[in-house]
RODO-2510 file (C-alpha; in nm, 4 decimals, decimal comma):
residues 537
     n   res          X          Y          Z
     1     x     5,5984     4,8000     0,3942
     2     x     5,6994     4,4505     0,5279
     3     x     5,4949     4,5333     0,8634
     4     x     5,2121     4,5810     0,6844
     5     x     5,2467     4,2831     0,4482
     6     x     5,3411     4,0656     0,7490
     7     x     5,0129     4,1382     0,8801
     8     x     4,7983     4,1306     0,6345
     9     x     4,8980     3,7687     0,6425
    10     x     4,8393     3,7106     0,9982
    11     x     4,5179     3,8954     0,9640
    12     x     4,3862     3,6840     0,6487
    13     x     4,5403     3,3520     0,8121
    14     x     4,3285     3,4611     1,1604
    15     x     4,0238     3,5342     0,9577
    16     x     4,0784     3,2053     0,7303
    17     x     4,0625     3,0242     1,1244
    18     x     3,7865     3,2080     1,2482
    19     x     3,5705     3,1309     0,8943
    20     x     3,6721     2,7576     0,8997
    21     x     3,5728     2,6766     1,2597
    22     x     3,2879     2,9280     1,2144
    23     x     3,1894     2,6805     0,9042
    24     x     3,2685     2,3796     1,0507
    25     x     3,0060     2,5058     1,4158
    26     x     2,7239     2,6004     1,1054
    27     x     2,7492     2,2274     0,9575
    28     x     2,7628     2,0393     1,2854
    29     x     2,4842     2,2439     1,3788
    30     x     2,3059     2,1952     1,0624
    31     x     2,3483     1,8490     1,0730
    32     x     2,1768     1,8264     1,4260
    33     x     1,8928     2,0098     1,2718
    34     x     1,8588     1,8882     0,9289
    35     x     1,9873     1,4872     0,9528
    36     x     1,9175     1,3291     0,6365
    37     x     2,1033     1,0055     0,7420
    38     x     1,8512     1,0034     1,0935
    39     x     2,1877     0,8415     1,2230
    40     x     2,1760     1,1027     1,5773
    41     x     1,8521     1,2072     1,5236
    42     x     1,6505     1,0997     1,8239
    43     x     1,2728     0,9613     1,8962
    44     x     1,1062     1,0439     2,2238
    45     x     0,9808     0,6246     2,2110
    46     x     1,1595     0,2956     2,1191
    47     x     1,0989     0,2227     1,7642
    48     x     0,9795    -0,1468     1,6893
    49     x     0,8195    -0,3173     1,4404
    50     x     0,6497    -0,5415     1,7477
    51     x     0,3132    -0,4136     1,8322
    52     x     0,3368    -0,2510     2,2152
    53     x     0,0725    -0,5083     2,4731
    54     x     0,0015    -0,2770     2,6953
    55     x     0,1469     0,0426     2,9015
    56     x     0,3694    -0,1209     3,2054
    57     x     0,1351    -0,2782     3,4447
    58     x     0,3473    -0,1940     3,7065
    59     x     0,4130     0,1678     3,6269
    60     x     0,0129     0,2413     3,6064
    61     x    -0,0294     0,1384     3,9696
    62     x     0,2477     0,3347     4,0517
    63     x     0,1555     0,6505     3,8810
    64     x    -0,2234     0,5917     3,9706
    65     x    -0,0675     0,5798     4,3871
    66     x     0,0955     0,8652     4,3199
    67     x    -0,1962     1,1375     4,3954
    68     x    -0,3844     1,0063     4,0900
    69     x    -0,0737     1,1133     3,8161
    70     x    -0,2655     1,0807     3,5217
    71     x    -0,0868     1,3758     3,3826
    72     x     0,2575     1,1098     3,3874
    73     x     0,0768     0,7982     3,2511
    74     x    -0,1539     1,0186     2,9470
    75     x     0,2147     1,0599     2,8915
    76     x     0,3019     0,6956     2,8645
    77     x    -0,0286     0,5802     2,6876
    78     x     0,0498     0,8396     2,4866
    79     x     0,3895     0,7439     2,4078
    80     x     0,2288     0,4202     2,3335
    81     x    -0,0139     0,5543     2,1111
    82     x     0,3028     0,6482     1,8849
    83     x     0,4324     0,3150     1,8997
    84     x     0,1460     0,1346     1,7751
    85     x     0,0961     0,3580     1,4796
    86     x     0,4760     0,3261     1,3908
    87     x     0,4543    -0,0689     1,4086
    88     x     0,1876    -0,1117     1,1990
    89     x     0,3384     0,0770     0,9260
    90     x     0,6729    -0,0583     0,9969
    91     x     0,7696    -0,1617     0,6353
    92     x     0,8159    -0,5638     0,5868
    93     x     0,9752    -0,7393     0,2950
    94     x     0,8193    -0,9795     0,0774
    95     x     0,7901    -1,2767     0,3108
    96     x     0,6557    -1,0696     0,5440
    97     x     0,9635    -1,0377     0,7526
    98     x     1,0222    -0,6676     0,9285
    99     x     1,2761    -0,4605     0,7682
   100     x     1,5656    -0,3366     0,9839
   101     x     1,4754     0,0227     1,0064
   102     x     1,2076     0,2329     0,9846
   103     x     1,2752     0,4221     0,7447
   104     x     1,3309     0,1364     0,4983
   105     x     1,1665     0,0658     0,1723
   106     x     0,9490    -0,2422     0,2105
   107     x     0,5364    -0,3185     0,1955
   108     x     0,3622    -0,1768     0,5771
   109     x     0,2449    -0,4097     0,8040
   110     x    -0,1016    -0,3083     0,8389
   111     x    -0,1212    -0,3831     0,4596
   112     x    -0,1060    -0,7869     0,5395
   113     x    -0,4308    -0,7471     0,7549
   114     x    -0,7552    -0,8315     0,6666
   115     x    -0,9867    -0,6321     0,5755
   116     x    -1,3616    -0,6457     0,6727
   117     x    -1,5021    -0,6983     0,4134
   118     x    -1,2885    -0,9622     0,3678
   119     x    -1,4183    -1,1543     0,6831
   120     x    -1,7981    -1,0534     0,7458
   121     x    -1,8903    -1,1622     0,3576
   122     x    -2,1860    -1,0625     0,2026
   123     x    -2,2874    -1,4314     0,1398
   124     x    -2,2160    -1,5085     0,4974
   125     x    -1,9480    -1,7753     0,3679
   126     x    -1,6050    -1,8052     0,6016
   127     x    -1,3177    -1,5739     0,5197
   128     x    -1,0338    -1,7526     0,3766
   129     x    -0,7519    -1,8237     0,5943
   130     x    -0,5439    -1,5225     0,6953
   131     x    -0,2199    -1,4366     0,4504
   132     x    -0,4411    -1,5803     0,1376
   133     x    -0,5669    -1,3050    -0,1290
   134     x    -0,8573    -1,1512    -0,1232
   135     x    -1,1678    -1,2875    -0,2503
   136     x    -1,3402    -1,1740    -0,5806
   137     x    -1,6681    -1,2272    -0,6703
   138     x    -1,7660    -0,9465    -0,4337
   139     x    -2,0317    -0,6587    -0,6501
   140     x    -1,8160    -0,4293    -0,8329
   141     x    -1,4919    -0,6398    -0,7099
   142     x    -1,3564    -0,8259    -0,9982
   143     x    -1,0719    -1,0511    -0,9999
   144     x    -0,8798    -0,8037    -1,1562
   145     x    -0,9319    -0,5786    -0,8675
   146     x    -0,9063    -0,8690    -0,6267
   147     x    -0,5783    -0,9165    -0,7070
   148     x    -0,4114    -0,6073    -0,6754
   149     x    -0,3518    -0,6316    -0,2818
   150     x    -0,2018    -0,2933    -0,2479
   151     x    -0,4457    -0,1384    -0,4183
   152     x    -0,7703     0,0295    -0,1451
   153     x    -1,1160    -0,1029    -0,2639
   154     x    -1,3856     0,1067    -0,1176
   155     x    -1,7956    -0,0385    -0,1033
   156     x    -2,0472     0,2767    -0,0520
   157     x    -2,4000     0,1919     0,1103
   158     x    -2,5364    -0,0090    -0,2098
   159     x    -2,2501    -0,2766    -0,2306
   160     x    -2,2260    -0,5880    -0,0323
   161     x    -2,1424    -0,4622     0,2430
   162     x    -2,4940    -0,3535     0,3086
   163     x    -2,9027    -0,4781     0,2867
   164     x    -3,1185    -0,2654     0,4114
   165     x    -3,1391     0,0938     0,5063
   166     x    -2,8328     0,2679     0,5271
   167     x    -2,8654     0,4703     0,8755
   168     x    -2,8977     0,1358     1,0647
   169     x    -2,5596    -0,0588     0,9592
   170     x    -2,3237     0,1802     0,7741
   171     x    -2,0133     0,1549     1,0343
   172     x    -1,6823     0,4011     0,9316
   173     x    -1,5277     0,1402     0,6250
   174     x    -1,6962     0,2788     0,3194
   175     x    -1,8399     0,6373     0,2407
   176     x    -2,0573     0,6906     0,5509
   177     x    -1,9430     0,8215     0,8882
   178     x    -2,0063     0,5957     1,1502
   179     x    -2,4295     0,6419     1,1767
   180     x    -2,3592     0,9731     1,0092
   181     x    -2,3697     1,0664     0,6620
   182     x    -2,0604     1,1741     0,4424
   183     x    -1,7647     1,3982     0,4591
   184     x    -1,7487     1,5965     0,2015
   185     x    -1,3380     1,7849     0,1513
   186     x    -1,2480     2,1646     0,0448
   187     x    -1,2451     2,0061    -0,3475
   188     x    -1,5876     1,8641    -0,3093
   189     x    -1,4777     1,4912    -0,2927
   190     x    -1,6218     1,2515    -0,0199
   191     x    -1,3593     1,1134     0,2185
   192     x    -1,3889     0,7009     0,2415
   193     x    -1,2802     0,5208     0,4702
   194     x    -1,1911     0,0906     0,5447
   195     x    -1,1171    -0,0922     0,8542
   196     x    -0,8884    -0,3987     0,8884
   197     x    -0,7903    -0,6063     1,1906
   198     x    -0,4923    -0,7927     1,2761
   199     x    -0,4292    -1,2010     1,3081
   200     x    -0,5308    -1,2004     1,6566
   201     x    -0,8734    -1,0981     1,5928
   202     x    -1,0040    -1,2544     1,2847
   203     x    -0,8694    -1,6050     1,4674
   204     x    -1,0866    -1,5179     1,7146
   205     x    -1,3980    -1,4162     1,4620
   206     x    -1,3048    -1,6969     1,2600
   207     x    -1,2807    -1,9686     1,4961
   208     x    -1,5920    -1,9027     1,6893
   209     x    -1,7428    -1,8307     1,3635
   210     x    -1,8830    -1,4557     1,4563
   211     x    -1,8606    -1,3766     1,0808
   212     x    -2,1869    -1,4231     1,0227
   213     x    -2,5827    -1,3762     1,1882
   214     x    -2,5648    -1,8030     1,2279
   215     x    -2,2459    -1,8420     1,4429
   216     x    -2,3043    -1,5414     1,6149
   217     x    -2,6665    -1,6882     1,7194
   218     x    -2,4730    -2,0199     1,8375
   219     x    -2,2394    -1,8186     1,9974
   220     x    -2,4509    -1,6497     2,1923
   221     x    -2,6212    -1,9381     2,3089
   222     x    -2,9303    -1,7143     2,3801
   223     x    -2,7731    -1,4499     2,5112
   224     x    -2,5759    -1,6089     2,7670
   225     x    -2,2909    -1,5641     2,5917
   226     x    -2,0965    -1,2716     2,5248
   227     x    -1,7916    -1,1846     2,2630
   228     x    -1,4440    -1,1619     2,4550
   229     x    -1,1372    -1,0551     2,1931
   230     x    -0,7992    -1,1502     2,2990
   231     x    -0,6216    -0,9279     2,5691
   232     x    -0,3197    -1,0072     2,4690
   233     x     0,0009    -1,1292     2,7699
   234     x     0,2173    -0,8316     2,8967
   235     x     0,4875    -1,0548     3,0034
   236     x     0,5086    -1,2881     2,7132
   237     x     0,4820    -0,9848     2,4665
   238     x     0,1592    -1,1870     2,2906
   239     x    -0,0749    -0,8548     2,1297
   240     x    -0,4268    -0,8651     2,2341
   241     x    -0,6896    -0,7922     1,8849
   242     x    -0,6362    -0,4817     1,6855
   243     x    -0,8713    -0,3094     1,4323
   244     x    -0,7691    -0,0319     1,2884
   245     x    -0,9407     0,2361     1,0922
   246     x    -0,8849     0,4531     0,8133
   247     x    -0,9898     0,7975     0,5970
   248     x    -0,8339     0,8669     0,2497
   249     x    -0,9058     1,1741     0,0787
   250     x    -0,9395     1,1692    -0,2668
   251     x    -0,5899     1,3665    -0,3916
   252     x    -0,5911     1,6713    -0,6785
   253     x    -0,3481     1,8704    -0,8466
   254     x    -0,4734     2,0646    -0,5617
   255     x    -0,3342     1,8419    -0,3050
   256     x     0,0696     1,8905    -0,2145
   257     x     0,1284     1,4922    -0,2736
   258     x     0,4094     1,4535    -0,0695
   259     x     0,2743     1,5719     0,2412
   260     x     0,0593     1,2453     0,2188
   261     x     0,0622     0,8944     0,3100
   262     x    -0,0931     0,7941    -0,0069
   263     x    -0,1856     0,5035    -0,1950
   264     x    -0,3658     0,4125    -0,5087
   265     x    -0,7292     0,3513    -0,4519
   266     x    -1,0762     0,2345    -0,6204
   267     x    -1,3945     0,4760    -0,5733
   268     x    -1,7014     0,5422    -0,7102
   269     x    -1,7484     0,7721    -0,9840
   270     x    -2,0888     0,9826    -1,0746
   271     x    -2,1587     0,6334    -1,2810
   272     x    -2,1366     0,4174    -1,0629
   273     x    -1,7942     0,2885    -1,1681
   274     x    -1,4939     0,2091    -1,0040
   275     x    -1,2658     0,4211    -1,0583
   276     x    -0,8492     0,4378    -0,9710
   277     x    -0,7767     0,7598    -0,7868
   278     x    -0,4451     0,8559    -0,5689
   279     x    -0,5611     0,8774    -0,2426
   280     x    -0,4088     1,0147     0,0547
   281     x    -0,4435     0,9130     0,4662
   282     x    -0,5887     1,1954     0,6240
   283     x    -0,7197     1,0218     0,9517
   284     x    -0,5659     0,7004     1,1195
   285     x    -0,7777     0,5296     1,4454
   286     x    -0,6398     0,2111     1,6735
   287     x    -0,8506     0,0737     1,8899
   288     x    -0,6502    -0,2319     2,0805
   289     x    -0,7617    -0,4524     2,3496
   290     x    -0,4554    -0,4909     2,6393
   291     x    -0,3924    -0,6818     2,9298
   292     x    -0,5146    -0,3685     3,1697
   293     x    -0,8054    -0,2232     2,8940
   294     x    -1,0751    -0,4578     2,8523
   295     x    -1,2568    -0,1791     2,7577
   296     x    -0,9729    -0,1152     2,4899
   297     x    -0,7294     0,1511     2,4311
   298     x    -0,8303     0,4824     2,1795
   299     x    -0,5828     0,6089     1,9666
   300     x    -0,6522     0,8148     1,7248
   301     x    -0,4230     1,0130     1,4645
   302     x    -0,5023     1,3074     1,2029
   303     x    -0,2947     1,5066     0,8445
   304     x    -0,1676     1,8105     1,0599
   305     x    -0,3624     1,9845     0,7301
   306     x    -0,6755     1,8750     0,8173
   307     x    -0,8048     2,2398     1,0039
   308     x    -0,4929     2,3878     1,0557
   309     x    -0,3468     2,6462     0,7730
   310     x     0,0302     2,5644     0,7217
   311     x     0,2938     2,6282     0,4927
   312     x     0,6160     2,4766     0,3413
   313     x     0,8796     2,5772     0,1238
   314     x     0,8496     2,4123    -0,2473
   315     x     1,0175     2,4780    -0,5577
   316     x     1,2180     2,7835    -0,3727
   317     x     0,9041     3,0355    -0,2451
   318     x     0,7105     2,9187     0,0934
   319     x     0,3826     2,7997    -0,0201
   320     x     0,0668     2,8510     0,1969
   321     x    -0,1624     2,5021     0,3169
   322     x    -0,4989     2,5341     0,2550
   323     x    -0,6606     2,3672     0,5079
   324     x    -0,8045     2,0105     0,3658
   325     x    -1,1494     1,9995     0,5572
   326     x    -1,2849     2,3825     0,6094
   327     x    -1,2457     2,6893     0,4717
   328     x    -1,0909     2,9558     0,7209
   329     x    -1,2105     3,2535     0,4435
   330     x    -1,5351     3,1810     0,5818
   331     x    -1,5890     3,2086     0,9629
   332     x    -1,9876     3,2429     0,8990
   333     x    -2,0148     2,9080     0,7859
   334     x    -2,2170     2,6616     0,9775
   335     x    -2,0009     2,3957     1,1544
   336     x    -1,9887     2,0179     1,1384
   337     x    -2,3112     1,9780     1,0064
   338     x    -2,4420     1,6726     0,8784
   339     x    -2,6229     1,8657     0,5543
   340     x    -2,6158     1,4891     0,3244
   341     x    -2,7179     1,2362     0,5543
   342     x    -2,7488     0,8376     0,5219
   343     x    -3,1425     0,8091     0,6191
   344     x    -3,1931     0,7934     0,1891
   345     x    -3,1709     1,0324    -0,0841
   346     x    -3,1067     1,3575     0,0006
   347     x    -3,0296     1,6124    -0,2642
   348     x    -2,8544     1,9843    -0,2796
   349     x    -2,9109     2,3193    -0,4766
   350     x    -2,6582     2,6027    -0,4745
   351     x    -2,8761     2,9184    -0,4748
   352     x    -2,8011     3,3115    -0,5034
   353     x    -3,0586     3,4371    -0,2339
   354     x    -3,1188     3,8176    -0,2129
   355     x    -2,9508     3,7928     0,1478
   356     x    -2,6163     3,5812     0,0716
   357     x    -2,5399     3,2653    -0,0822
   358     x    -2,6712     2,9139     0,0295
   359     x    -2,7335     2,5683    -0,0127
   360     x    -3,0504     2,4227    -0,0136
   361     x    -3,1043     2,0842     0,1464
   362     x    -3,4341     2,0176    -0,0874
   363     x    -3,5820     1,7172     0,1817
   364     x    -3,6263     1,9298     0,4345
   365     x    -3,6452     2,2614     0,3229
   366     x    -3,3229     2,3940     0,4981
   367     x    -3,0861     2,6751     0,3957
   368     x    -2,7256     2,6681     0,5477
   369     x    -2,5207     2,9972     0,3948
   370     x    -2,2070     2,9002     0,1678
   371     x    -1,9505     3,1126     0,0170
   372     x    -1,8683     2,8411    -0,2287
   373     x    -2,0803     2,6538    -0,5019
   374     x    -1,8722     2,3719    -0,4283
   375     x    -2,0364     2,1525    -0,2134
   376     x    -1,8005     2,0515     0,0906
   377     x    -1,8159     2,0246     0,4933
   378     x    -1,6976     2,3219     0,7309
   379     x    -1,5436     2,0554     0,9642
   380     x    -1,4755     2,2104     1,3571
   381     x    -1,2719     2,0305     1,6331
   382     x    -1,4739     2,1179     1,9191
   383     x    -1,1829     1,9792     2,1558
   384     x    -0,8690     2,0835     2,0735
   385     x    -0,5954     1,8912     2,0980
   386     x    -0,4053     1,8979     2,4903
   387     x    -0,0823     2,0731     2,4906
   388     x     0,0860     1,7753     2,6089
   389     x    -0,0276     1,5771     2,3805
   390     x     0,1225     1,8622     2,1119
   391     x     0,4471     1,8704     2,2934
   392     x     0,5383     1,4757     2,2052
   393     x     0,3816     1,5228     1,8334
   394     x     0,6219     1,8077     1,8360
   395     x     0,9019     1,5551     1,9543
   396     x     0,8035     1,2884     1,6915
   397     x     0,7598     1,5003     1,4163
   398     x     1,1265     1,7188     1,4307
   399     x     1,1978     1,2964     1,4254
   400     x     1,0189     1,2000     1,1294
   401     x     1,1478     1,5572     0,9569
   402     x     1,5055     1,4264     1,0635
   403     x     1,4289     1,1172     0,8600
   404     x     1,2764     1,2693     0,5666
   405     x     0,9786     1,0975     0,6279
   406     x     0,5832     1,1417     0,5566
   407     x     0,4658     1,0849     0,9196
   408     x     0,5803     1,4579     0,9830
   409     x     0,2748     1,5789     0,9131
   410     x     0,0944     1,3691     1,1310
   411     x    -0,0147     1,4121     1,4452
   412     x    -0,1600     1,2362     1,7863
   413     x    -0,5283     1,3631     1,8392
   414     x    -0,5176     1,2020     2,2296
   415     x    -0,5655     0,8195     2,3398
   416     x    -0,8537     0,7037     2,5739
   417     x    -0,8074     0,4502     2,7897
   418     x    -1,0084     0,2450     3,1287
   419     x    -0,8297     0,4196     3,4208
   420     x    -0,9642     0,0799     3,5856
   421     x    -1,1179    -0,1672     3,3805
   422     x    -1,3052    -0,3559     3,6866
   423     x    -1,5638    -0,0654     3,6940
   424     x    -1,8945    -0,1374     3,6180
   425     x    -2,0429     0,0883     3,3387
   426     x    -2,2414     0,4289     3,4854
   427     x    -2,6333     0,3601     3,5749
   428     x    -2,8490     0,4703     3,1920
   429     x    -3,1918     0,4276     3,3083
   430     x    -3,4092     0,7147     3,3474
   431     x    -3,4974     0,7202     3,6898
   432     x    -3,1718     0,5797     3,7970
   433     x    -2,8907     0,8080     3,6241
   434     x    -2,7181     1,0690     3,7415
   435     x    -2,4560     1,3137     3,6160
   436     x    -2,1883     1,2835     3,5911
   437     x    -2,0896     0,9433     3,6399
   438     x    -2,3767     0,8272     3,4160
   439     x    -2,2055     1,0320     3,1178
   440     x    -1,8292     1,0194     3,2579
   441     x    -1,8432     0,6266     3,3170
   442     x    -2,0744     0,4811     3,0189
   443     x    -1,8773     0,2480     2,9250
   444     x    -1,7913     0,1219     3,2311
   445     x    -1,3382     0,1420     3,3311
   446     x    -1,3622     0,5065     3,4519
   447     x    -1,2218     0,5956     3,1225
   448     x    -0,9387     0,9045     3,1281
   449     x    -1,0865     1,1113     2,8514
   450     x    -1,4456     1,1738     2,8955
   451     x    -1,4673     1,2512     2,4846
   452     x    -1,2407     1,1619     2,1999
   453     x    -1,3181     1,2501     1,8464
   454     x    -1,1238     1,1959     1,5030
   455     x    -1,2194     1,5271     1,2708
   456     x    -1,1870     1,2285     1,0002
   457     x    -1,4153     0,9812     1,1385
   458     x    -1,6609     1,1740     1,4036
   459     x    -1,7130     1,4980     1,2204
   460     x    -2,0751     1,5169     1,2670
   461     x    -2,0913     1,4182     1,6602
   462     x    -1,8974     1,7319     1,7435
   463     x    -2,2064     1,9564     1,8231
   464     x    -2,1234     2,0625     2,1873
   465     x    -2,4462     2,1966     2,3788
   466     x    -2,6233     1,8152     2,4247
   467     x    -2,9099     1,6764     2,6263
   468     x    -2,6850     1,4141     2,8912
   469     x    -2,9006     1,1154     2,6838
   470     x    -2,6996     1,1380     2,3705
   471     x    -2,4435     1,0367     2,5759
   472     x    -2,6001     0,7613     2,8293
   473     x    -2,6852     0,3701     2,6785
   474     x    -2,9985     0,3296     2,5614
   475     x    -3,0977     0,7138     2,5775
   476     x    -3,3087     0,7613     2,8126
   477     x    -3,4922     1,0675     2,8641
   478     x    -3,3297     1,3503     3,0240
   479     x    -3,3446     1,7328     2,9594
   480     x    -2,9696     1,8390     3,1077
   481     x    -2,7506     1,9851     2,9181
   482     x    -2,4692     1,9077     2,9392
   483     x    -2,1092     1,9715     2,6509
   484     x    -2,0375     1,6803     2,4428
   485     x    -1,8876     1,6010     2,1638
   486     x    -1,8485     1,1685     2,1842
   487     x    -1,6326     0,8668     2,3107
   488     x    -1,4164     0,5745     2,1180
   489     x    -1,4980     0,3595     2,4382
   490     x    -1,8640     0,5004     2,5074
   491     x    -2,0156     0,4674     2,2170
   492     x    -1,7871     0,1168     2,1167
   493     x    -1,9393     0,0118     2,4253
   494     x    -2,3309    -0,0026     2,2833
   495     x    -2,2160    -0,2439     2,0171
   496     x    -2,4054    -0,6131     2,0324
   497     x    -2,4551    -0,9690     1,9047
   498     x    -2,6546    -1,1300     1,7946
   499     x    -2,9038    -1,3375     1,9466
   500     x    -3,2424    -1,5198     1,9607
   501     x    -3,5134    -1,3830     2,2223
   502     x    -3,6100    -1,6821     2,4411
   503     x    -3,9527    -1,4910     2,4375
   504     x    -4,0129    -1,3868     2,0740
   505     x    -3,7896    -1,6393     1,9000
   506     x    -3,7087    -1,3187     1,6794
   507     x    -3,2822    -1,2683     1,5867
   508     x    -3,2124    -0,9811     1,8194
   509     x    -2,8940    -0,8065     1,8902
   510     x    -2,7736    -0,7970     2,3015
   511     x    -2,6843    -0,5268     2,5104
   512     x    -2,4272    -0,3195     2,5466
   513     x    -2,0930    -0,4783     2,6080
   514     x    -2,2041    -0,7961     2,5094
   515     x    -1,9832    -0,7570     2,1224
   516     x    -1,6701    -0,6583     2,3340
   517     x    -1,6125    -0,2784     2,1351
   518     x    -1,6252    -0,4032     1,7896
   519     x    -1,9546    -0,2299     1,5796
   520     x    -1,8180    -0,4971     1,3084
   521     x    -1,9977    -0,7589     1,4954
   522     x    -2,3768    -0,6555     1,3917
   523     x    -2,2999    -0,3804     1,1549
   524     x    -2,1014    -0,6502     0,9108
   525     x    -2,2268    -1,0105     1,0239
   526     x    -2,4869    -1,1426     0,7090
   527     x    -2,7238    -1,4198     0,7481
   528     x    -2,6095    -1,7721     0,5305
   529     x    -2,8462    -1,9574     0,4696
   530     x    -3,0650    -2,2098     0,6169
   531     x    -3,1666    -1,9475     0,9098
   532     x    -3,1063    -2,1651     1,2104
   533     x    -3,3846    -2,3124     1,4718
   534     x    -3,2740    -2,2863     1,8491
   535     x    -3,2172    -2,6355     2,0099
   536     x    -3,5009    -2,6892     2,2437
   537     x    -3,4040    -2,6985     2,6154
***
């Protein structure tokens, strides 16, 4: 009995030691993988409130010299993209000073940037100084709305930023996609957009009076001068011009709010009145001019639930997250169809036909199969996110998850940048174009990627097989088919600046590259009366 009792005590002690050690190992392992404090979490990038100026030019040249090692170079630019993302989202205090940590409470850096409609005003007047409050008086924006600085304000094709045919002048900063139509989420709501710029870009526009057509005409001097935004300086850590674009969806009871970076914002209801809604960010685009990228560097991000069906533990149960921009239960629904476009009033009606349900587009008599009477866009990504980008995304998402950050639900799609900024654009004339260079090098600079799109902002450009002229400047006639979606650099290289035709004295937009990759110059600038008269030579 005594021996048995001692055995039990010894066994109990050993068991306790084993269980204790196992418990501590579990705690350590759990802490490493689920660290809420974030002190031990590792980020694959350097976290800083300072926007990176460029990928180190010396490193770029080194990697290019290693048998054109663009895989590693691409990864350096993808890290650059995430660093820019973090810096633009970095929290700041009431005085605009960066908070110590990325996960601290504070006002996001970009909320202090200038909105495009506040720079390119409807009356052509000069914008208010950097750091000033919004200017009230715009249609649908009274003084109360203007004072709500952190509330997003969205305009439509009928509001002050637009005069004339919407198809001619819309760019993705309202409720229409760039040169296309409306994107409807799976709740049947329209996705809305906005564009902002950093101080460096604003000061260039302001000092050169490029905010109205008059100023651009004087600046261009009869097509003798083109826009040239600041590129920054790598050695002095001086950042260049940066534009950002957001795509927002209206959050409803069908959405899990904590999976979105969200802010209140005004959108138009069915009666044309501004109403306040909670908006979730589903797309984010950064374009930045750098010392080695006069064609700019293009970084584009999305929320992970746009197209993929995910799941999460919520209220003790595993919950399926349905995609917000596609319906996985309708494999036969037409994809990326620009049904309600920007070319004028378009209406659609849902019909029950003998062969299946469909939407009838009344202005064209076209019929499109549908399995729901809620008008939605069936979106599909035509070019997959590369594995190299997915791997970096996983590392970033793991870091954000360890911090309890909403950014764990976001991903980089890819980064487009020039590999030789001094390379001229490919030939785009009907008689002289030659594939593939005329498509792959449309903007010049020899882009590392031929195509890059964001499903929330360029949905309707993702068509796949198209004739080559769709991807060349001026659309010269071509009967050769290529695969294509769209290119950030290629599209924005077509942006121009207003000038006077010396022969006709008409106001015209100058050619490719003259707008330095910013569509805002011609798409948003308005005349300030009186109209200028060109000086006599």
